[in-house]
Backbone bond lengths (Angstrom), bond angles and torsions (degrees), N, CA, C in turn:
res aa  C-N    CA-C-N  psi(-1)  N-CA   C-N-CA  omega(-1)  CA-C   N-CA-C  phi
1 M - - - 1.464 - - 1.529 111.31 -
2 A 1.327 114.82 -42.01 1.457 120.22 179.40 1.521 111.05 -63.14
3 R 1.377 115.01 -40.04 1.469 118.43 -179.50 1.524 110.51 -65.37
4 R 1.356 114.72 -40.14 1.466 119.03 -179.45 1.527 110.87 -64.05
5 T 1.331 115.29 -41.58 1.465 119.65 178.33 1.514 110.84 -62.48
6 T 1.348 114.81 -41.60 1.459 119.97 179.17 1.514 110.98 -62.99
7 R 1.374 115.70 -40.20 1.463 119.51 179.45 1.522 111.26 -65.46
8 I 1.328 115.91 -41.03 1.465 120.02 179.69 1.524 110.26 -62.60
9 R 1.341 115.81 -43.34 1.451 119.88 177.71 1.527 111.47 -61.45
10 G 1.360 113.37 -40.09 1.466 117.96 179.40 1.518 111.49 -64.49
11 V 1.341 116.60 -41.11 1.462 121.05 179.14 1.522 110.25 -64.56
12 R 1.351 115.00 -43.22 1.467 118.98 179.21 1.531 111.25 -62.75
13 L 1.320 116.34 -41.33 1.457 120.65 178.59 1.521 110.99 -63.34
14 L 1.337 115.50 -41.60 1.461 120.02 179.14 1.520 110.96 -64.66
15 L 1.362 115.12 -44.05 1.463 118.88 179.61 1.533 110.64 -63.86
16 G 1.336 115.29 -39.63 1.459 119.30 178.79 1.517 111.44 -62.91
17 T 1.336 115.87 -40.26 1.460 120.55 178.45 1.521 111.21 -65.43
18 V 1.329 116.01 -43.50 1.466 120.56 179.30 1.525 111.00 -61.78
19 V 1.337 115.64 -44.44 1.464 119.99 179.71 1.528 110.54 -61.56
20 T 1.349 115.71 -43.40 1.468 119.97 179.41 1.520 110.83 -60.71
21 V 1.333 116.25 -45.24 1.464 120.51 179.63 1.523 110.63 -62.13
22 V 1.315 116.51 -43.11 1.467 120.62 -179.97 1.526 110.40 -62.00
23 V 1.329 116.23 -43.09 1.461 120.15 179.95 1.524 110.69 -63.73
24 V 1.344 116.08 -45.84 1.460 120.23 -179.67 1.524 110.86 -61.51
25 V 1.342 116.09 -46.73 1.461 120.28 178.86 1.522 110.24 -61.13
26 G 1.333 115.88 -40.93 1.462 119.95 178.85 1.513 112.07 -61.42
27 L 1.344 116.18 -42.42 1.466 120.11 178.67 1.521 111.62 -64.60
28 I 1.357 115.79 -41.00 1.470 119.77 178.80 1.524 110.53 -63.36
29 L 1.343 116.05 -44.27 1.461 119.29 179.52 1.518 111.27 -64.63
30 A 1.349 115.20 -39.31 1.460 118.97 178.87 1.528 110.59 -63.60
31 A 1.345 115.36 -40.46 1.466 119.51 179.93 1.517 111.37 -68.81
32 Y 1.337 116.71 -32.71 1.464 120.44 -175.42 1.525 112.42 -81.25
33 F 1.332 116.15 -37.54 1.457 118.32 -171.58 1.530 115.06 -106.85
34 T 1.303 118.39 -10.20 1.454 119.50 -178.03 1.532 109.89 -118.15
35 P 1.327 116.75 163.58 1.470 119.65 178.84 1.520 113.42 -79.45
36 L 1.329 116.87 17.54 1.462 120.82 -179.18 1.525 110.97 -55.73
37 M 1.362 116.51 -44.18 1.463 121.84 176.41 1.525 107.72 -127.75
38 S 1.300 115.41 77.38 1.462 121.06 -177.35 1.523 110.29 -111.91
39 V 1.327 115.90 168.53 1.459 121.81 -175.68 1.526 110.89 -70.86
40 K 1.308 114.95 117.16 1.469 121.42 175.13 1.528 111.55 -112.84
41 K 1.346 115.43 -21.91 1.467 119.07 -175.67 1.522 109.92 -149.97
42 V 1.338 116.51 142.73 1.469 123.09 174.06 1.525 107.03 -121.71
43 T 1.326 116.91 113.86 1.463 121.01 -179.11 1.525 110.36 -99.05
44 V 1.326 116.06 150.08 1.468 122.11 179.30 1.525 108.20 -130.02
45 S 1.323 116.37 132.80 1.468 120.56 177.36 1.528 109.51 -139.87
46 G 1.341 115.58 159.18 1.461 121.24 177.87 1.514 114.14 92.21
47 N 1.313 117.81 -8.46 1.468 120.58 -177.26 1.514 111.00 -93.09
48 S 1.338 115.92 148.50 1.461 120.89 174.09 1.526 111.27 -135.66
49 V 1.329 117.45 -33.04 1.462 121.86 179.81 1.526 110.62 -100.11
50 V 1.317 116.38 -48.65 1.469 121.06 178.16 1.528 108.28 -75.80
51 S 1.321 116.90 129.63 1.464 119.94 -176.92 1.528 111.19 -72.21
52 A 1.319 114.79 152.25 1.466 120.32 177.38 1.524 110.50 -61.75
53 D 1.336 116.81 -35.65 1.466 120.08 179.63 1.527 111.04 -63.79
54 E 1.340 116.76 -40.57 1.471 119.67 178.88 1.522 110.52 -64.68
55 I 1.318 116.16 -40.01 1.464 120.49 -179.95 1.532 110.43 -66.92
56 R 1.327 116.83 -43.74 1.465 120.04 178.01 1.524 110.87 -62.33
57 A 1.333 116.15 -40.52 1.465 119.80 -179.79 1.522 110.74 -63.54
58 A 1.331 116.13 -41.26 1.468 119.61 179.10 1.526 111.00 -67.83
59 A 1.320 116.99 -39.63 1.473 120.59 -178.94 1.523 110.84 -64.59
60 A 1.329 116.60 -34.94 1.473 122.30 176.75 1.524 112.06 51.67
61 V 1.313 115.95 50.47 1.469 120.54 177.73 1.525 108.20 -81.56
62 P 1.342 118.70 121.56 1.474 120.69 -177.81 1.531 111.32 -67.68
63 A 1.321 116.42 129.90 1.463 120.25 176.69 1.523 110.14 -67.39
64 N 1.313 115.33 144.46 1.468 123.46 176.25 1.526 114.51 67.13
65 K 1.322 116.33 11.48 1.458 119.03 176.49 1.530 108.95 -84.99
66 P 1.337 118.42 136.71 1.472 119.51 177.36 1.525 111.25 -51.51
67 L 1.321 116.48 134.95 1.469 120.55 -175.22 1.521 112.32 -55.01
68 L 1.337 116.55 -38.74 1.465 119.56 -177.25 1.524 112.49 -67.87
69 Q 1.329 117.28 -16.88 1.464 119.84 179.41 1.530 112.46 -93.13
70 V 1.319 117.14 -7.10 1.468 120.22 -179.94 1.526 109.43 -74.48
71 D 1.316 116.18 127.01 1.465 121.62 177.62 1.531 108.13 -84.20
72 T 1.336 115.83 89.28 1.464 119.94 -176.59 1.528 111.85 -65.87
73 G 1.326 116.92 -31.51 1.466 120.20 178.34 1.518 111.97 -64.26
74 A 1.330 116.52 -43.15 1.464 120.58 179.39 1.527 110.38 -66.15
75 S 1.330 116.71 -40.17 1.467 120.00 178.24 1.526 110.26 -62.82
76 A 1.325 116.70 -42.38 1.467 120.75 -179.88 1.524 110.84 -62.92
77 R 1.318 117.46 -40.50 1.467 120.45 -179.81 1.531 110.80 -65.26
78 R 1.304 116.88 -37.32 1.468 119.37 179.72 1.528 110.71 -68.61
79 V 1.320 117.25 -40.65 1.462 119.81 178.02 1.525 110.26 -66.90
80 A 1.331 117.41 -39.57 1.467 121.71 -179.91 1.522 112.13 -63.15
81 A 1.328 117.23 -19.43 1.464 120.62 179.35 1.533 111.90 -75.86
82 I 1.325 118.04 -12.60 1.459 120.46 174.88 1.528 107.52 -68.05
83 P 1.321 119.42 123.11 1.470 121.20 -172.18 1.522 115.04 -53.96
84 R 1.314 117.95 -35.56 1.464 120.50 -176.72 1.530 113.41 -80.09
85 I 1.314 117.70 -5.93 1.461 120.93 -178.36 1.521 109.84 -92.08
86 S 1.333 116.00 123.24 1.458 121.35 179.00 1.525 111.49 -86.33
87 S 1.327 117.13 -43.38 1.465 121.02 178.55 1.519 108.92 -151.78
88 V 1.327 116.30 158.36 1.459 120.86 -177.07 1.522 110.20 -148.50
89 R 1.313 115.19 146.50 1.461 121.47 174.50 1.519 108.34 -130.44
90 V 1.323 116.88 128.99 1.460 122.16 177.91 1.527 107.54 -120.36
91 K 1.319 116.53 123.83 1.473 118.96 -178.74 1.527 110.99 -139.46
92 R 1.317 114.52 157.59 1.462 121.29 176.80 1.523 109.02 -83.95
93 S 1.313 115.66 136.72 1.456 121.00 176.35 1.530 106.97 -127.31
94 Y 1.324 115.23 102.11 1.460 119.99 -173.53 1.525 111.02 -71.18
95 P 1.346 117.10 146.06 1.468 124.06 15.77 1.523 116.14 -95.05
96 S 1.363 119.79 -11.91 1.462 116.62 -169.36 1.529 114.60 -151.74
97 T 1.333 117.35 28.41 1.469 119.11 -175.47 1.530 111.91 -126.74
98 I 1.320 116.04 140.94 1.460 122.56 167.21 1.524 106.45 -106.35
99 A 1.323 116.62 121.51 1.471 121.86 -177.28 1.525 109.84 -104.92
100 I 1.327 116.20 123.48 1.468 122.36 179.38 1.529 108.36 -111.38
101 T 1.325 116.22 123.08 1.463 121.83 177.96 1.517 108.79 -118.86
102 V 1.320 117.18 126.34 1.462 120.47 -177.12 1.522 111.04 -122.12
103 V 1.321 114.59 157.74 1.464 122.63 168.79 1.519 106.23 -121.84
104 E 1.316 116.78 121.55 1.459 120.59 -179.24 1.529 111.09 -86.40
105 R 1.312 115.28 153.51 1.460 120.23 175.62 1.538 109.57 -71.85
106 T 1.313 115.39 146.16 1.463 120.00 174.37 1.520 108.82 -120.56
107 S 1.308 116.70 141.93 1.460 120.95 -175.38 1.526 110.84 -80.98
108 V 1.326 116.08 138.37 1.464 121.79 174.04 1.524 110.89 -117.29
109 A 1.344 116.03 -14.78 1.471 121.04 179.50 1.524 107.86 -165.33
110 Y 1.330 115.37 175.86 1.463 119.46 174.02 1.520 108.95 -135.31
111 I 1.317 116.37 158.48 1.459 122.02 177.39 1.520 108.89 -125.67
112 D 1.325 116.03 158.47 1.456 121.33 171.73 1.522 107.49 -92.18
113 G 1.308 117.15 99.02 1.452 121.33 179.91 1.512 112.02 -90.27
114 S 1.320 115.95 179.46 1.469 120.53 -178.68 1.525 111.68 -64.65
115 G 1.327 116.00 -28.01 1.461 119.56 -179.26 1.511 113.56 -100.77
116 G 1.325 116.73 8.72 1.458 120.41 -178.36 1.516 111.08 121.32
117 K 1.305 116.62 -166.64 1.466 121.38 -178.56 1.530 110.42 -71.50
118 Q 1.346 115.46 137.91 1.458 121.42 178.98 1.525 110.13 -130.40
119 L 1.319 115.98 137.31 1.456 120.95 175.85 1.518 109.58 -79.79
120 V 1.328 116.41 141.32 1.466 120.69 176.68 1.521 109.10 -124.82
121 D 1.330 115.72 146.48 1.459 119.78 177.14 1.515 109.64 -90.24
122 R 1.335 117.14 -173.88 1.456 120.67 -174.07 1.530 113.07 -66.38
123 S 1.330 118.23 -16.80 1.459 121.09 177.09 1.521 111.92 -86.96
124 G 1.341 116.80 -10.08 1.459 120.78 -176.78 1.509 113.29 94.24
125 Y 1.331 117.03 5.73 1.463 121.12 -178.75 1.530 110.27 -77.76
126 P 1.348 118.40 121.99 1.468 120.82 177.78 1.527 109.54 -81.65
127 Y 1.314 117.32 111.67 1.456 120.08 -170.30 1.525 115.20 -114.07
128 A 1.329 117.95 -10.08 1.469 119.20 -179.38 1.519 110.27 -154.61
129 Q 1.307 115.80 146.82 1.461 121.43 179.60 1.525 109.75 -108.81
130 G 1.321 116.29 141.25 1.462 120.31 179.11 1.513 111.49 145.58
131 D 1.318 115.64 179.12 1.458 120.48 -179.81 1.531 110.17 -67.19
132 P 1.336 117.32 133.07 1.466 120.49 179.75 1.519 111.06 -72.79
133 P 1.322 117.50 156.28 1.474 120.18 174.84 1.528 110.02 -61.64
134 P 1.328 118.05 152.02 1.471 120.75 178.19 1.521 111.68 -55.56
135 G 1.331 115.57 133.97 1.454 120.32 176.85 1.514 115.08 88.29
136 L 1.342 118.28 -7.55 1.463 119.89 180.00 1.526 109.00 -72.07
137 P 1.347 118.36 127.29 1.472 119.95 -177.01 1.523 112.71 -72.93
138 K 1.318 114.51 155.48 1.454 121.92 177.43 1.525 109.09 -89.93
139 L 1.323 116.46 141.26 1.463 123.02 176.56 1.517 108.93 -106.68
140 V 1.329 116.34 127.68 1.465 120.98 178.71 1.519 109.18 -127.05
141 T 1.327 116.87 110.53 1.469 122.95 174.97 1.528 107.45 -140.75
142 P 1.337 118.31 160.16 1.466 119.54 -178.43 1.528 113.78 -61.05
143 N 1.324 116.90 -37.42 1.465 121.04 -177.77 1.530 110.22 -136.90
144 P 1.329 117.86 69.86 1.467 119.25 -175.77 1.518 112.22 -61.13
145 G 1.313 115.30 138.24 1.459 119.90 179.28 1.517 111.08 158.37
146 A 1.306 115.93 160.63 1.463 121.14 178.73 1.528 110.13 -61.72
147 G 1.312 116.80 132.77 1.456 121.39 179.20 1.510 114.05 92.56
148 D 1.318 117.61 -12.79 1.462 120.71 177.30 1.531 109.07 -76.16
149 P 1.346 119.08 124.88 1.467 120.96 -174.98 1.527 114.40 -57.56
150 A 1.335 117.26 -42.90 1.469 119.94 -179.65 1.527 110.69 -65.90
151 T 1.329 116.11 -41.78 1.469 120.45 177.60 1.519 110.63 -62.71
152 T 1.323 116.28 -45.29 1.465 121.08 -179.06 1.520 111.03 -59.88
153 A 1.336 117.07 -44.55 1.460 120.89 -179.33 1.527 111.16 -65.86
154 A 1.336 116.69 -44.70 1.463 120.50 -178.66 1.523 111.32 -61.09
155 L 1.326 116.75 -44.07 1.465 119.98 -178.39 1.525 111.44 -74.99
156 S 1.306 116.69 -28.51 1.467 120.01 174.56 1.525 110.12 -62.55
157 V 1.327 115.72 -45.28 1.467 120.14 177.39 1.525 110.23 -62.93
158 L 1.324 115.71 -48.23 1.466 120.95 -175.89 1.527 111.60 -59.01
159 T 1.322 117.17 -43.47 1.460 120.23 -175.82 1.526 113.27 -79.25
160 Q 1.334 117.36 -8.63 1.462 120.40 176.80 1.528 113.09 -98.46
161 L 1.321 116.46 -6.18 1.458 119.28 -176.61 1.531 111.27 -68.28
162 P 1.321 117.54 138.06 1.474 119.54 171.66 1.528 109.02 -67.07
163 A 1.325 116.65 155.27 1.465 121.49 -174.03 1.522 112.61 -56.74
164 V 1.325 116.99 -34.74 1.464 120.22 -176.77 1.531 111.51 -62.92
165 I 1.327 116.75 -27.40 1.469 120.41 175.78 1.526 110.63 -94.41
166 A 1.332 116.57 -44.73 1.463 121.12 -176.63 1.525 111.77 -55.49
167 D 1.319 116.48 -36.90 1.461 120.30 -178.89 1.530 112.82 -67.72
168 Q 1.328 117.12 -14.83 1.464 120.93 -179.33 1.530 113.08 -97.51
169 V 1.329 116.95 -9.19 1.467 120.53 -172.99 1.528 110.85 -83.97
170 S 1.319 116.13 128.54 1.462 120.81 175.82 1.526 111.39 -106.57
171 E 1.335 116.66 -21.12 1.466 119.73 -176.70 1.526 109.60 -156.49
172 V 1.327 115.41 143.45 1.460 120.72 173.25 1.521 107.36 -125.97
173 D 1.344 115.66 124.64 1.463 122.12 -176.97 1.521 109.73 -116.68
174 A 1.325 115.09 151.97 1.465 119.42 174.40 1.522 109.57 -160.89
175 D 1.342 116.54 114.20 1.466 120.02 173.51 1.520 110.40 -77.21
176 T 1.337 116.09 -32.89 1.463 122.83 177.11 1.518 107.51 -139.02
177 S 1.318 116.26 174.69 1.465 120.28 -179.78 1.521 112.37 -69.95
178 A 1.337 117.25 -13.25 1.462 120.56 -178.50 1.523 112.66 -107.31
179 S 1.343 116.58 10.83 1.476 117.70 -175.76 1.525 111.83 -132.56
180 V 1.320 116.04 49.66 1.458 120.52 179.39 1.534 109.86 -72.61
181 V 1.318 115.63 134.58 1.464 122.28 178.95 1.527 109.07 -129.33
182 L 1.318 115.99 134.35 1.458 121.18 174.53 1.526 109.28 -103.25
183 I 1.315 116.16 133.80 1.465 121.56 172.92 1.528 106.82 -109.80
184 L 1.314 116.13 120.18 1.459 120.17 -177.93 1.524 110.86 -84.42
185 K 1.317 115.85 164.69 1.467 120.65 -177.18 1.527 112.75 -62.94
186 D 1.328 117.11 -25.28 1.469 120.06 177.97 1.522 111.80 -93.09
187 K 1.363 116.26 15.41 1.465 124.86 175.20 1.529 113.89 78.76
188 R 1.300 118.96 0.75 1.457 119.09 175.25 1.532 109.75 -69.34
189 R 1.327 115.71 149.72 1.462 122.52 -174.62 1.523 109.57 -113.04
190 V 1.328 114.82 139.27 1.471 120.40 177.26 1.521 108.53 -124.21
191 D 1.333 116.85 115.03 1.471 121.13 174.15 1.521 107.64 -84.30
192 W 1.318 115.19 112.56 1.473 121.83 -173.38 1.527 111.93 -99.20
193 G 1.318 116.53 -36.35 1.466 120.11 -176.91 1.515 110.87 85.80
194 S 1.326 117.56 -137.96 1.463 121.64 179.38 1.530 109.93 -80.93
195 D 1.332 115.74 177.11 1.464 118.82 178.57 1.530 112.53 -86.51
196 D 1.335 116.77 7.85 1.466 120.40 174.54 1.530 109.98 -69.65
197 E 1.313 116.14 148.91 1.471 123.01 176.05 1.532 112.66 54.21
198 S 1.310 116.98 33.57 1.466 119.72 -176.78 1.517 113.04 -60.64
199 A 1.317 117.51 -37.48 1.470 119.77 -179.94 1.528 110.66 -63.57
200 A 1.338 116.42 -44.18 1.468 120.51 179.70 1.528 110.33 -66.99
201 K 1.319 117.45 -39.97 1.462 120.90 179.41 1.531 110.76 -63.62
202 A 1.331 115.90 -39.64 1.462 119.68 -179.92 1.525 111.07 -63.41
203 Q 1.315 116.74 -44.36 1.462 119.61 179.83 1.529 111.40 -64.34
204 T 1.329 115.83 -39.03 1.463 119.77 176.92 1.528 110.87 -63.77
205 L 1.336 115.65 -42.43 1.461 120.38 -177.52 1.532 111.70 -65.66
206 I 1.314 117.35 -37.69 1.463 120.24 179.60 1.531 110.14 -56.60
207 A 1.328 115.71 -44.21 1.472 119.79 178.36 1.524 111.02 -71.76
208 L 1.324 116.76 -37.50 1.457 121.85 -175.23 1.530 111.96 -67.09
209 L 1.320 116.51 -34.82 1.464 120.16 -176.56 1.529 113.00 -68.79
210 T 1.310 116.70 -10.15 1.473 119.26 175.39 1.525 111.19 -78.47
211 Q 1.341 116.25 -11.43 1.460 120.65 179.56 1.528 110.06 -95.07
212 P 1.327 117.92 143.57 1.464 120.05 179.12 1.527 111.29 -66.47
213 G 1.314 116.46 143.49 1.458 120.94 178.60 1.507 110.68 163.51
214 N 1.329 115.36 172.73 1.465 121.82 179.11 1.526 112.74 -116.03
215 E 1.329 115.54 -24.67 1.457 120.08 -179.00 1.528 109.60 -129.63
216 Y 1.325 115.31 128.96 1.460 121.82 -178.46 1.523 107.94 -123.23
217 N 1.319 115.68 129.35 1.458 120.37 -177.84 1.529 109.08 -117.38
218 V 1.350 115.18 115.78 1.470 120.15 178.03 1.530 110.89 -120.48
219 M 1.323 115.42 24.45 1.468 119.33 179.38 1.517 111.01 -58.21
220 S 1.321 115.96 -34.87 1.469 122.19 170.90 1.530 105.85 -114.61
221 P 1.339 117.88 99.56 1.467 119.24 -172.12 1.527 115.02 -61.02
222 N 1.326 116.99 -20.01 1.443 119.98 178.07 1.531 113.33 -87.08
223 N 1.337 115.34 -11.88 1.473 119.54 179.78 1.534 109.60 -135.71
224 P 1.330 117.66 62.83 1.473 119.72 -178.08 1.527 111.37 -75.20
225 T 1.309 115.05 161.35 1.466 120.17 176.83 1.525 110.32 -134.66
226 V 1.327 115.26 157.11 1.458 122.58 177.53 1.522 108.26 -133.06
227 K 1.317 116.87 136.53 1.464 121.09 176.18 1.525 108.85 -124.78
């Protein structure tokens, strides 16, 4: 009797499991093939310069398409191709929304390109053409661009500067990754060297700039010089 009861319980458990699986599969198929959970809205967040309409147009999410059929990866790649977009995330938000979240590039310097002035982000990527905001420093390297060692070093130094120094910089130059030079707004020159020990160099420079001179060398922060 006990064995029979156990078998009945086992059969009931199996049937319950089968029914659950069938229901789940049915719901998935319904969501995938029917407009039960289809795209009714595409939201955009994180943008300030690039318009939401431009982002939606690039994402090209088909209206009324079942959410499970939307290729979110392809939409994200299309939005990421917008020059001002640094990163993007596209996700499904049930029951009927595609949510797009972006991070826009921010300028840390500008370069004089073949077509005029171009804004560059902290990676050295030139993403927009036009007049730079007031006070934005100029970047001068032989081959400015993302992945260029001299550009990377120059922008690494620039983005690590404390505000008291950064606010005085009008130009950052680098022929190589080990020869970064800062040109201040009053034309004084700072030989920085590589981007190593930038925090120590900055602290040394803050004290050094109180001394009269035209050229300041903090390549060795423990042995600075002034000319």
